[in-house]
C-alpha positions in Angstrom: -1.8 58.0 17.0 -3.9 56.8 13.7 -0.4 55.3 12.3 0.3 53.3 14.7 -3.6 51.9 15.1 -3.2 51.1 11.8 0.2 49.7 12.1 -0.7 47.3 15.0 -3.9 46.1 12.7 -1.7 44.9 10.0 0.9 42.7 12.9 -2.5 41.6 14.2 -3.1 40.5 10.5 0.1 38.9 10.0 0.2 36.6 13.1 -3.5 35.6 12.8 -2.3 34.3 8.8 1.0 32.9 10.3 -0.9 31.1 12.9 -3.3 29.6 10.0 -0.6 28.6 8.2 0.5 26.3 11.2 -2.2 24.7 11.9 -1.9 22.1 9.4 -4.5 19.6 7.9 -7.1 18.4 10.1 -6.8 14.8 10.3 -10.0 12.9 9.3 -11.5 10.0 11.9 -13.1 7.1 11.2 -14.6 4.9 14.1 -15.3 7.7 16.4 -16.2 10.2 14.8 -13.6 13.6 16.3 -10.7 12.1 16.5 -10.5 10.8 20.4 -8.2 10.9 22.8 -10.1 9.0 25.8 -9.5 6.2 28.1 -11.1 3.0 26.2 -10.1 4.7 22.9 -7.4 3.6 20.9 -6.2 5.7 18.1 -4.5 4.1 15.0 -2.7 6.0 13.0 -2.4 6.3 8.7 -0.2 8.3 6.9 -0.5 7.9 2.9 -1.0 9.4 -0.2 -4.4 10.8 0.1 -3.8 13.0 -3.2 -1.9 13.4 -6.1 -0.8 10.6 -9.0 -1.2 7.5 -5.7 -4.5 9.5 -4.5 -7.1 5.8 -4.9 -4.2 3.9 -4.1 -3.9 5.3 -0.3 -7.5 6.0 -0.1 -7.9 1.9 -0.7 -5.8 1.1 1.9 -7.1 3.2 4.3 -10.4 1.5 3.4 -9.4 -1.8 4.1 -8.4 -0.5 7.6 -12.0 1.5 8.0 -13.9 -1.3 7.5 -12.1 -3.7 9.8 -12.7 -0.5 12.3 -16.4 0.1 12.0 -16.8 -3.7 12.3 -15.1 -3.9 15.3 -16.6 -0.7 17.0 -20.6 -2.3 15.6 -20.0 -5.4 17.6 -19.1 -3.7 20.4 -15.1 -3.2 20.9 -13.3 -5.8 21.9 -11.9 -6.4 25.6 -8.2 -6.8 27.4 -8.0 -7.8 30.5 -11.4 -7.0 31.4 -11.6 -3.6 29.6 -13.7 -2.8 27.1 -11.9 -0.8 24.3 -13.0 0.3 20.6 -11.0 1.8 17.9 -10.4 5.7 16.6 -8.6 5.9 12.7 -6.7 8.7 12.8 -5.7 9.7 9.0 -3.2 12.6 7.7 -2.4 12.7 3.6 1.5 12.8 3.5 1.5 13.2 -0.8 3.7 9.8 -1.1 6.4 11.9 0.4 8.5 10.4 2.7 9.3 13.5 4.9 6.1 14.1 5.0 5.1 10.9 6.5 7.2 11.2 9.1 6.2 14.9 10.6 2.7 13.2 10.5 4.1 10.3 12.2 5.4 12.9 15.2 2.1 14.5 15.3 0.0 11.1 15.3 2.3 10.2 18.3 2.2 13.5 20.2 -1.6 14.7 19.6 -3.3 11.1 19.5 -0.6 8.3 20.9 -0.9 6.2 18.4 0.7 2.9 19.0 0.5 1.5 15.4 0.9 3.8 12.7 0.2 2.3 9.0 1.9 4.1 6.0 1.1 2.2 2.4 5.0 3.4 0.9 8.3 2.0 0.8 10.1 5.8 1.4 8.0 6.3 4.0 8.6 3.4 6.2 11.9 3.9 5.7 11.4 7.3 7.3 9.2 6.1 10.1 12.5 3.3 11.1 14.8 6.0 11.9 13.2 7.0 15.1 9.6 4.4 15.9 11.4 2.4 17.8 12.3 5.4 20.2 9.2 6.9 20.1 7.9 3.5 21.0 5.1 2.6 18.1 4.6 -0.5 15.6 4.4 0.4 11.9 2.3 -1.3 9.6 3.9 -1.4 6.4 2.2 -2.3 3.5 4.9 -2.4 0.9 6.3 -5.6 -0.1 9.7 -4.0 -0.5 11.9 -6.6 1.4 14.1 -4.4 3.2 12.4 -2.9 5.1 12.1 -6.5 7.7 15.4 -7.1 6.7 16.5 -3.6 8.1 16.2 -5.5 11.9 13.5 -2.7 13.2 11.8 -4.9 16.0 8.3 -2.6 15.6 7.9 -3.6 11.9 5.3 -5.3 11.0 5.5 -6.1 6.8 1.8 -6.8 5.8 1.9 -8.0 1.7 4.2 -10.8 1.0 7.8 -9.9 -0.4 7.9 -8.3 -3.6 10.8 -11.6 -4.3 8.8 -13.7 -5.0 7.1 -12.5 -8.3 10.4 -12.2 -10.1 10.6 -15.6 -10.9 7.0 -16.6 -12.2 6.7 -12.9 -13.9 10.0 -13.7 -15.8 9.4 -16.9 -17.0 5.9 -16.4 -18.3 6.5 -13.4 -20.2 9.7 -14.8 -21.5 7.7 -17.9 -22.7 4.5 -16.4 -24.1 6.4 -12.9 -25.4 10.1 -13.0 -26.0 13.2 -12.1 -24.2 13.9 -8.6 -24.5 12.5 -6.6 -21.8 12.4 -2.3 -21.8 11.7 -1.4 -17.9 9.5 1.7 -16.8 9.6 1.6 -13.4 8.5 4.7 -11.2 11.1 6.7 -9.9 11.0 5.9 -6.1 13.0 3.8 -4.0 10.6 1.0 -4.6 11.1 1.0 -8.1 14.5 1.3 -8.7 14.4 -1.7 -5.4 12.4 -3.9 -8.4 14.2 -3.2 -11.2 17.6 -4.0 -9.7 15.9 -7.6 -8.7 14.0 -8.1 -12.1 16.8 -7.1 -14.5 19.6 -9.5 -13.4 16.7 -12.2 -13.1 16.1 -11.7 -16.5 19.8 -11.5 -18.1 20.6 -14.7 -16.0 17.2 -16.9 -17.5 18.5 -15.1 -20.9 17.0 -12.3 -21.8 18.3 -9.4 -22.7 17.3 -5.5 -21.2 17.0 -3.1 -24.0 15.9 -0.3 -22.7 16.0 1.3 -18.5 14.8 4.9 -17.8 12.5 5.8 -15.2 9.4 7.8 -14.9 8.7 10.5 -12.0 4.6 10.2 -11.3 4.9 13.1 -9.4 5.6 15.1 -12.3 4.7 13.5 -15.3 1.2 12.6 -16.9 2.9 12.1 -20.4 4.4 9.4 -21.2 4.7 9.9 -24.9 8.7 10.4 -24.6 9.1 8.0 -22.6 7.4 5.2 -23.9 8.2 6.1 -28.0 12.1 5.7 -26.9 11.4 2.5 -25.4 9.4 0.8 -28.2 12.2 2.1 -31.0 14.0 -0.7 -29.0 11.8 -3.2 -30.2 11.3 -5.2 -26.8 9.1 -8.0 -26.9 8.0 -6.9 -22.6 7.6 -4.0 -21.0 7.9 -3.9 -17.0 5.9 -1.0 -15.7 4.2 -0.4 -12.5 3.7 1.8 -9.4 -0.2 2.9 -8.5 -2.9 1.4 -10.7 -4.0 4.6 -11.9 -0.9 5.9 -14.0 0.5 2.5 -15.0 -2.5 2.0 -16.8 -1.8 5.1 -18.7 1.6 3.7 -19.2 0.1 0.8 -21.0 -2.7 2.5 -23.0 0.0 4.8 -24.0 1.8 2.2 -25.0 -0.3 0.1 -27.1 -1.4 3.1 -29.0 1.8 3.3 -30.1 1.8 0.2 -31.4 2.7 -1.7 -29.0 2.1 -5.7 -29.3 3.8 -7.5 -26.5 3.2 -8.5 -22.9 3.7 -6.1 -19.7 5.3 -7.4 -16.0 3.4 -5.3 -13.4 5.1 -4.5 -10.4 2.6 -6.1 -7.6 1.7 -2.4 -6.0 -0.2 -1.9 -9.1 -3.5 -3.8 -9.4 -5.0 -5.5 -13.0 -8.7 -5.6 -11.6 -7.8 -1.7 -10.6 -5.8 -1.0 -14.3 -8.4 -1.7 -16.3 -10.9 1.2 -16.1 -8.3 3.7 -16.9 -7.0 1.2 -19.7 -10.3 1.0 -21.6 -10.8 -2.8 -21.4 -8.9 -6.2 -19.9 -7.8 -6.0 -23.9 -5.2 -2.9 -23.7 -4.1 -5.4 -20.7 -3.6 -8.4 -22.4 -0.6 -10.5 -22.2 -0.3 -8.5 -18.6 1.0 -11.1 -15.6 0.5 -9.4 -12.2 -0.9 -10.2 -8.7 -4.0 -11.7 -9.2 -6.6 -9.8 -7.9 -9.0 -10.2 -5.1 -12.5 -10.3 -6.8 -10.6 -13.2 -9.0 -9.9 -15.2 -5.5 -11.2 -18.7 -4.5 -10.0 -18.1 -0.7 -13.4 -19.4 0.8 -13.9 -16.4 2.6 -13.4 -14.0 -0.3 -16.9 -13.3 -1.9 -18.4 -12.7 1.1 -16.2 -9.7 2.3 -16.5 -8.7 -1.4 -19.9 -8.2 -1.7 -20.0 -6.2 1.5 -17.3 -4.4 0.2 -19.0 -3.0 -3.2 -21.8 -2.4 -1.0 -20.3 -0.1 1.2 -17.5 1.6 -1.3 -19.2 1.2 -4.6 -16.2 -0.2 -5.8 -15.3 -4.0 -6.1 -12.6 -4.8 -3.7 -8.6 -4.5 -4.3 -5.7 -6.3 -2.8 -4.6 -3.7 -0.7 -8.1 -3.6 0.7 -8.1 -7.0 1.9 -4.7 -7.1 3.5 -5.4 -4.1 5.7 -8.3 -5.4 6.4 -7.3 -8.7 7.4 -3.7 -6.6 9.6 -6.3 -4.5 11.2 -7.9 -7.8 12.6 -4.2 -9.1 14.0 -3.5 -6.3 15.5 -6.4 -6.2 17.4 -6.1 -9.9 18.0 -2.8 -9.2 19.0 -3.3 -6.9 22.0 -5.9 -9.5 23.1 -3.4 -11.9 23.1 -1.0 -9.4 24.7 -2.7 -8.0 27.5 -2.1 -4.9 27.0 -3.2 -1.6 24.1 -0.2 -0.2 25.1 3.5 -2.6 25.2 4.0 -2.2 21.6 6.6 -4.4 22.0 4.3 -7.4 23.8 1.9 -6.5 21.0 4.2 -6.8 18.9 5.2 -10.4 20.2 1.8 -11.6 19.9 1.7 -11.0 15.9 1.7 -14.6 15.8 -1.8 -14.8 17.8 -2.7 -12.3 15.7 -3.0 -14.1 13.0 -4.0 -17.2 14.0 -7.3 -15.9 16.0 -8.2 -13.9 13.5 -11.3 -15.5 12.5 -11.8 -17.3 9.4 -14.6 -15.0 8.3 -11.9 -12.5 8.1 -9.4 -14.5 6.7 -10.0 -13.5 2.9 -6.0 -13.8 2.3 -4.4 -17.1 3.9 -1.6 -15.9 6.2 -0.4 -18.6 8.6 2.3 -17.1 10.1 5.1 -13.9 10.4 8.5 -14.4 10.1 11.3 -14.0 12.7 11.9 -10.3 10.6 8.1 -9.3 11.0 6.7 -10.3 7.2 3.7 -11.7 6.9 4.4 -14.6 5.7 1.6 -15.0 3.0 1.6 -17.1 -0.6 2.1 -14.8 -3.5 -0.8 -14.9 -6.1 -0.3 -14.4 -9.7 -2.6 -13.9 -12.5 -2.7 -13.1 -16.6 -4.9 -11.4 -18.7 -5.6 -14.0 -21.5 -8.1 -13.9 -24.2 -9.5 -10.2 -22.4 -9.8 -12.0 -18.7 -7.5 -12.4 -15.9 -6.8 -16.2 -15.0 -4.7 -17.9 -12.3 -0.8 -18.7 -12.7 0.0 -21.9 -10.2 3.6 -21.0 -8.9 6.0 -23.3 -7.5 6.6 -23.4 -3.6 
């Protein structure tokens, strides 16, 4: 009998452990305390990297959304067809893994009935596009990958501008200022591969030469000495690097430590201002060309937004913060114009109204329209590090 009791205790302990393993991470919630399912609370989903090498990037996209949600709720919410609503932001960590993004989205739909799910990486976005039309939710896609809106998915909204707009100005600047030999060290993600497949043929078409091409897996590599050393053996004038800001800055810093004197083309995911603290100074990044930092913007609404963000989050606002902030307001205005918080097709169809009706103080970027494929038609803004500071670089229309 005693043996039997011990057996049952052991079974109970095993079952308890299994249940604990299957619970999953608890979602974080903003704008309403615990994740809410109330009638007049609209849950907005987020799945992005909140741990690992891209954690700060994921957190900044989330900060932009959170800031907008809190402002909307603090103002009393918003009204649709005579009903008052507030927002609740429910976030889950996907560790930058597309399969985790898909699992998180299914959970957000089933448990929180989220009409919109934001994700800030192309692999995760493409994972959601497999089933978002069937499950009826809009993807708030924070990726400049053009393929995500060229796929024909009717419920995808691409937030940043298409990265193809950076190819020509980045190449021209780097080639004119440093030379025609480029070594490519993009991240191993599909996004990194796609960027390289667009940039490198353009570089060669302009008379340049690709002397080295090897990707870096930031999820596995933290020391880039071997890869960077091999690239520098080919004596490039320019290094093409990118990915999340922090590991990208480490690649640039290591290149300088190994004696590289040329310029950097920085993929649009990495941001010069976010790279600076990791690199140590803008002197390390001298000759880099990339996205113009939000803190250097000349948009009328930018200074007040930058000050407000810094007071709340104790850091400078980056472009991923600003663009996700605008996107949240645009989605709310689209709900108001559509007269519904549930019909995702109607909300998507009113995204132009959403952009048009967003208040001037929220328009920290100029996004006049959404194109027929679902991409925000924002102008690319480009900056370069010259003499230890970022200067704007004009881009021809």
